[in-house]
C-alpha positions in Angstrom: -13.5 7.0 6.0 -13.1 8.5 2.5 -9.3 8.0 2.3 -8.0 5.0 0.4 -6.9 2.1 2.5 -3.2 1.8 3.3 -1.6 -0.9 1.1 -0.4 -2.8 4.2 -4.0 -3.5 5.1 -4.2 -5.8 2.1 -1.4 -8.0 3.4 -2.1 -11.4 5.0 -0.8 -12.1 8.5 1.6 -14.7 7.0 3.2 -12.1 4.6 6.3 -10.1 5.2 6.6 -6.7 3.5 10.0 -6.4 1.7 9.5 -3.1 -0.2 6.9 -0.4 -0.3 7.3 2.5 -2.7 5.4 5.2 -4.5 6.1 6.0 -8.2 8.9 8.5 -8.7 7.9 12.2 -8.7 9.2 12.4 -12.3 6.1 10.6 -13.4 4.3 13.9 -12.8 6.8 16.0 -14.8 4.8 16.1 -18.1 1.6 16.8 -16.2 3.3 19.7 -14.3 4.6 21.2 -17.5 1.2 20.8 -19.2 -0.7 22.5 -16.4 1.8 25.3 -16.1 1.7 25.9 -19.9 -2.1 25.9 -20.0 -2.3 28.3 -17.0 0.3 30.6 -18.6 -1.7 30.7 -21.9 -4.9 31.5 -20.0 -3.3 34.3 -18.1 -1.6 35.8 -21.2 -4.8 35.7 -23.3 -6.8 37.1 -20.4 -4.5 40.1 -20.1 -4.4 40.7 -23.8 -8.1 40.9 -24.2 -9.8 44.3 -24.1 -12.0 45.1 -21.1 -15.1 44.6 -23.1 -14.2 40.9 -23.5 -15.3 40.1 -19.9 -17.3 37.0 -21.0 -14.2 35.4 -22.7 -12.1 36.3 -19.6 -14.5 34.6 -17.3 -14.4 31.5 -19.6 -10.6 31.6 -19.5 -10.6 31.7 -15.7 -13.0 28.8 -15.5 -10.7 26.9 -17.9 -7.7 27.8 -15.6 -9.7 26.5 -12.6 -10.4 23.2 -14.5 -6.6 22.9 -15.2 -5.7 23.4 -11.6 -8.4 20.9 -10.4 -7.2 18.3 -13.0 -3.6 18.7 -11.9 -4.6 18.4 -8.2 -6.4 15.1 -9.1 -3.3 13.8 -10.9 -1.1 14.6 -7.9 -3.5 13.0 -5.5 -3.7 9.9 -7.7 0.1 9.7 -7.7 0.1 10.1 -3.9 -2.2 7.2 -3.2 -0.7 4.8 -5.8 1.7 2.4 -4.0 3.7 -0.7 -5.0 4.3 -3.3 -2.3 6.5 -6.3 -2.6 6.1 -9.0 -0.1 7.6 -12.4 0.3 4.6 -13.9 -1.5 3.3 -11.4 -4.0 3.6 -8.0 -5.7 0.8 -5.6 -5.0 -0.1 -2.2 -6.6 -2.9 -0.1 -5.2 -4.3 2.7 -7.3 -7.3 5.0 -7.4 -8.7 8.0 -5.5 -12.4 7.4 -5.7 -12.4 3.7 -6.9 -9.6 1.7 -5.4 -7.9 -1.0 -7.6 -5.6 -3.6 -6.2 -3.4 -5.3 -8.7 -1.6 -8.4 -7.6 0.8 -11.0 -9.0 2.2 -13.9 -7.0 6.0 -14.0 -6.7 5.8 -17.7 -7.6 4.5 -16.8 -11.1 7.6 -14.6 -11.9 9.8 -16.2 -14.5 11.9 -13.3 -15.7 12.8 -9.9 -14.3 14.3 -7.0 -16.1 14.9 -3.3 -15.3 16.0 -0.6 -17.6 17.1 3.0 -16.9 17.3 5.8 -19.4 19.7 8.7 -19.0 17.0 10.8 -17.3 16.2 7.8 -15.1 19.9 7.5 -14.0 20.1 11.2 -13.2 16.8 11.4 -11.3 16.8 7.9 -9.7 14.1 6.0 -11.4 13.7 3.1 -13.9 11.3 0.7 -15.6 10.7 -2.8 -14.2 9.5 -5.5 -16.6 8.2 -8.6 -14.7 7.3 -11.6 -16.9 5.3 -14.5 -15.8 4.6 -18.0 -17.1 3.0 -17.4 -20.4 0.6 -14.7 -19.2 0.5 -10.9 -19.4 -0.1 -9.8 -15.8 -1.4 -6.4 -14.6 2.0 -5.6 -13.1 4.2 -6.6 -16.0 5.5 -3.1 -16.9 6.1 -0.6 -14.1 7.4 2.8 -15.2 9.0 5.5 -13.0 10.0 3.0 -10.3 12.3 4.6 -7.7 15.5 2.8 -6.8 15.0 0.0 -9.4 18.2 -1.8 -8.5 17.0 -2.3 -4.9 13.6 -3.5 -6.1 15.2 -5.8 -8.7 17.6 -7.3 -6.1 14.8 -7.8 -3.6 12.5 -9.5 -6.1 15.3 -11.6 -7.5 16.2 -12.8 -4.0 12.5 -13.7 -3.4 12.1 -15.5 -6.7 15.5 -17.2 -7.3 17.1 -17.1 -3.8 17.5 -19.7 -1.2 14.0 -20.4 0.2 15.4 -22.0 3.4 17.6 -19.0 4.2 14.6 -16.7 3.6 12.4 -18.7 6.0 15.1 -18.5 8.7 15.6 -14.8 8.2 11.9 -14.3 8.3 11.5 -16.3 11.6 14.4 -14.3 13.1 12.8 -11.0 12.2 9.5 -12.2 13.6 11.2 -13.3 16.9 13.0 -9.9 17.2 9.7 -8.0 16.7 8.0 -10.1 19.3 10.8 -9.6 21.8 10.5 -5.8 21.2 6.8 -6.0 22.0 5.7 -5.2 18.5 2.9 -6.9 16.5 4.5 -9.7 14.4 4.3 -9.1 10.7 3.8 -12.7 9.8 
């Protein structure tokens, strides 16, 4: 009841999910470093204070608790954020308490670029830049995208590929799922 909806629940019956990913764990690297550093400072200052400074020590421990809670919220926010690419649109769901669903139709995509820094190549993430017809969309710049080559290839196929072959492949997948007794995706 209180958990965010699964991103697949936002898909239409006529849509076929191509890719579903969560941002790379490296997107939490700075937040992890920041939380660990703040906790270390709180612990060191607390142990350096004289026993008579109990009020300041209590304040430091409340600050440490706030740091832990903030970091837990950031991890939870990362956990619920998903990017879904279907044959018709690109969706991104975000938010722990207030859910936001960002969407861009595949038909609006005019240019697609991805870039990978040295860290991105070592850890397996990149940045995807999706441009649309004269508009700045909500999903035009996605950082920390895992496996950007696969996402790039999939979106390129959807946007610039053979539409007839895609329709045939989709109908074959649908027939196979129905033969296996599963609910058809589209």
